[in-house]
N, C-alpha and C positions, 0 to 999 in steps of 0.2 A: 302671234298677234301681240302687238305692244299693249301694255296695260294703260297707256296714255291715250289711246284712240280706239274708237269702236265703229264698226261698219254702220252706215246710215240705213241699211235695209234690214236691220235686226227685227225679228218678231218681238212681240211683247214678252213672251216667255224667255227668249234668248237674252233680251236686254236686261230684264230683271235678274236673271241668272248671272249674267256678266257683271252687273253692278254689285251684286252681293259678293261675288268672288273678288273683284277689284277692291271694294271697300275693306274686306277682310285683310287683304295683302297690305294695303296702305295704313290701315288703322293699327296693324301690328307693329308699326314703327314706334308707337308711343305706349305708355302704360295706362290702360283703361281710358284712353282718350282717342277720339277720332282725329286723324291727321287733317290738317288744313288742305292738303292736296287731294284728299279723297273725294269721292263722288257725292258725299253728303253735303248738300249746299244749303246754307241758311237763307231763309226768306224773311224779309221785313214783316213784322207782325202789325196787323191793323188795330190791335187792341190798345186801350188806354192804360192809365196807371191803375195799380191794384186790381189787376184782372186775373181770373182763374177759371177753372172748370171748362176747359176747351172741349169742343166736340167737332169732329171732322166727319162729313158725310158727302158722298157722291150721289147727287139726286138722280131720279129716274130720267130726268131730262139731260143727263150727261155732265152737268156742271158740278164743281166742287165748292162746298160751303164750309165755313168755320163759324161756330157760335161760341159765346163765352159770357161770363158774368163779371161785371165791374161793380165794386162797392164804392159808394159815395156817401159817407156818413152812415145813416141808418137805412139808406135806400140801396136796393139791389137792382141792377139794370141788365137785362138780357139783350145782347146785341148779336149781329151777324154781319158777315161780309162774304162776297163771292169772289173766287179767283178769276181774274181777267188777264189773259196772256200769262205772264210770269209773276204777277203780283196780285194781292188781294185789293179789291176796289173799295169804293165808298162804304163806310159802315152805316148800319141802320139799326135803330132801337126797335126791338120786338115788343117788350113790355118792361115795366118797372113797378116796384112796390116797396113798402116799408113793413109789410106783414109776411114776407116770404120765409119759408124754411129753406135755408141755404146749407147744403150738406156736401161734404167732400166726395162722397161715393154716389149720391143720388142726384147727379147733375142734370141740368136741362138739356134737351136735345131738340133737333129739328128734322123734318123729312120733307122731301119735295117730289111731287109726281111728275109724270112725263109732260104734262101741260105747263108745269111751272107753278102749280098751286102749292103753297107752303103751309106747313103745320109745325108748331113748336109747343113745348110744354114747360111749366115750372111748377113749384110747390108753394102753396100759400096756407098759412095757419087757418084752422077752422074753429079753434077755441083757445083758451089760455093754457091748455096743457102743452107741455114741452114737445111731445111727439104726436100732436094732433094737427094734421094737415091734409089738404086735398090736392089732387092733381088738377091743374088748371091748363086747359088747352086753348091756344089761340090760332086763328087761321088767316091766311092772306091769299085769296084767289088771285090767279094770274092777271085778271082784268081789274084788280083793285090796287090802290096805293096805300090802303090802310089795313092794319091788323084788326081782327075782330075783338070783341069783348071776350073775356075768358069763359070757357065752358067746362063744367065738371063732368067727366064721362061716367062716373060711378053714381048710382042713384040711392045709396043707402043713407046718406045724411048723418052718419055717425061721426063723432069727434075722435077719430082714430087715425092710425097711419095709413096713408095711401101713397104709392110712389113706385120707383124703379120701372119706368115706362118703356115699352117698345112700340114704335110707330112704323108701320109698313105701308107705303103707297101701293094699293093693290088694284087700282083702276084709275080711270081719268077723273073720277068724282068721289072716291072714298079711300079711307085709310083703315087698315086693321090695327087695333090697339091691344096691348096686354099690359097689366100692371099688378103689383102686389097690393092686396086689399085687406085691411085690418078690421073689417066690420064685425067679425066674430070674436075679436080679442077682448072686447069689453072696453068701457070708457075709463081706462086707466091712464096714468101719466106716461107709461111706456110698457110695451110688452115685456113680461118676465120670461126670458127665453128658456129658463130652466124649470118653470112652474107648469106642470102638465095640466093643472086645473084651469088655466087660462085657455080661451079659445085660440085656435091656430090662425096664423096668417094664411090667406088663400091667394091664388092667382086667378084673375078674371080677364075677360076679353070683351070687346065690343067693336062695332064698325061705326066710324064717324065719317059723315059726308062733308064735302067742302062747304055746304050751306049750314053746317052745324048740327044737323040731325044725327041722332044716335040710334042704332038698331043692334039687334042680336047680342045684347049683353048676356054673358053666361059665365058660370064658374068652370074653370078648367081643372083645378086641383084644390081640395079642401084642406090641405096641410102642407105648407111649403116653408122653406127657410125664410127668416124674417126680413133680411136686409141685404140680400145679394142681387145684383143686377139681373134682369131678364134680357133675353135677346130673341131674335127670330129671323126667318127668311121667308120669302114668298116663292112658292113653287107653282107649277101649272095646275096643281090640285088644290091650292090654297095655302094659307100660312102654316108654318111649323114654328112653334115657340119652344125655347129652351130655358131652363131655370134650375135652381138648386132645390131639390125636394127635401122632405123631412119625414122620416118614418116614426112610428111610435117608439122605436128604440133609439131615436136620435141619430140615425144614419142619414147623412146629408150629402147625397150624391146627385149628379146632374141628371135631369129627366127631360122628356120632350112630350109634347102633345101635337097631333096633326089634325088638320081639317080634312075630313073625308066626305064621300058622297052622302053618307048617312049621319054626319055630324062630327063632333070632336071625338078623337080617340081617347081611350083610357091612358093616363100618364104611364110612360115606359122609361125605365132607367136606361140611360145611354151606355153606362159602363159601371160595373159593381166595384167601385173603389173601396166601399165599406168604410167611409170616413165617419166615425162616431165622434161627435163633438156637441157639447151641451150649450153652445152659443153660436150665433151666426158669425162666420168668418169674414163677411163683407167682401166677397171675392167671387163675382158671378162669371158665367160663361160669355163667350162672344161667338157669333156664327156669320157665315157668308155663303153665297151660292153663285155658281155659274152653270148654266144649263141644268142638268140633273144632279150635279155634284155639290154636296154641302160639306163645308168644313166647320167643325166646332172645336174650340179650344177652351180649356178650363184648368183651374188649380185645385189640387187636392192634397191632403196631408194626413192619411191614416197612420196611426201610431207615431205621429209627429214627423213622418218622413214626407217632406213636401216635394211635389212634382208638378210640372206643367205638361199637359197631355193634349194631343190633337187627334181627332178622329174624322174620317171621311165617310160619306154616304154617296153611293153612286145611283141610288134609286129615290131621290128626293126625300130622304129621311125615313123611309120604311125600315131600313136596316143600316147598320154601321159596321165598318171594318174595326178590328182591334185597334186600340189607340196607339199612337206613336209617342214615346216619351221625348219631350223637347228639352227639358232641364230637370234634373233630379239632384243637383248639387246644393245650391242655396237659393232656390227661386222664392220670390215673394208673391207671385201671381200678378194681379191687375193686368189681365191679358187682353189682346186684341188679335183679330185675324182678318185677312183679306185674300180672297181667291184671285189668283192671277189669270188662270184659265181652268178648264175642267180637270187638269192634271196637277196643278201647282197651287200652293198657298204660301203666304207670308204670315208669320206669327210674330207678335211682339209681347214682351213681358218685363217685369221688374225682377232684378236678381242682385244678390250680394256678391261682390268680388273683393275679397279681402276686407279692407275698411270702407270700401266704396259701395254705393248702391247705384246701379246703372239701368238704363232702358236698353234692352237687347232686342234684336230682330233676327229672324232666320227664315230661309226659304226651304220648304218641305214639299216633296212630291207625294202623290197618292200611293206610290209603291214603297214609301218609307225612306227614300233617299233624302238626305239633309245636306244643305250647304253649310259652310262654316258660319256660326253665329257672329253677328257684328254688334258693336256698341254704338248706340245712337247718341246718348248723352249721359253724363252723370246726373243723379237726382238725389232724392231723399226718400226714406221710407215713412216719413211723417205723413199724417193724413193730408196736410195742406198741399202736398205734391200731387195728390189726386191720381187720376188714371190717364196715362198717356194714350193718345189717339193715333190711328193709322188709317189711311184711305188710298185707293188707287185712282189716279186720274191721268189720262193721256200716257199710259204705260209707265208712269212714274209713281213711286210710293212717297206719300206725304206723311209727315209726323208732326204732332203738336203736343206740347206738354207744359205744365206749370213750373216756373222757375222762381226761386227766391233771390231777389236782388240784394245788393250790399246794404240797402236801406231797409231790408227785411220785408219790403212790399212784394207782392206776387206779380209776376209777369208771365206772359205766354210766349214761348219760343216755337218757331216753325222751321222745319227743314224738309228737304226732299232728296230722295236718292236719284240723282240725275246725272247730267253729263260731267265727265271728269275734267280735271284741270291738269296741266303738266306736272309730273311727279318730280320731287327733288330727292326722293329716297334712293 
């Protein structure tokens, strides 16, 4: 088979497998850069100037959405656009404010259910304290042209940290939520991560309906890492949430909780990395699901030995296979994962390669077989580069990341792993 042409009747699995193989061959023509002839195709960004914090999500209705934040003076503006054919369409403002807590790791997100009802969130200050802010959720029903006024899903009313939200559309009229909640940490300027006398950060959940009603708020774990992202998937049995836990001995490994017929399960460690660290690494897990198969990817660095790992579950999160090491050379984490089907996943992460920092991606099978990793783009390990995003849409992988322009303003770049161009190599 020529590397310049692919059969039109490829399955999703075979096409992605082929695309990864071809992109590796062609990108090897240059040093740490993707060849212009490769299958990685740039897509015009719908974002304006000084844009960052991209988030890619394929809604339950099958459409692909990109959200981001633009800064205009003291005002933060959350916007989104939907992919139409091969380009993102008209942009729409979700919300804006001058009192937002804008953070490189705790970025706004959106979720869309099968009817097209939309949910998005952002963080807004709750007092003058630097790290005192609330989760604010806005909704846009499919039969409305307006976003709702913000709704705070947590009922504690304390001027403490709340954030790192996961939103899962679990029916035609409600979404399952999870977030990190600092109500027990005390009304301090910031959580002292090394002071055991402070109360601990918790992870909580609730169900929010499209009409704004909130039910079933509950605590899932009373001691978790303070500022790592949460993630989750929806199974036939209900949500499964993943997060970085925190033991009394400061072991901060990835844990999960599952919704069962009798309620929420006790938190279970996904894998015993035994990473002891006295501060939050700001490096949470990501998860995805197809059928009964869940894939979870995370970063860990016990004894200073960093690695990116991927684990599969074939029984909706009840048990997990031993993890597959994706990168143990010089990974930085900031991971993402997308299930291609029940047997294959694509993983992305940041890594050092010599003097460069790059966004990498790799296809991995449930049996442990790994395709050659590919380089998506050069980036920076600075906080401002944020977390690169990945999503699967119409059998193609889409990537979005924050780039620093020559004027030092932030811009969002988008690319997809798609149809190849004639090779000159």
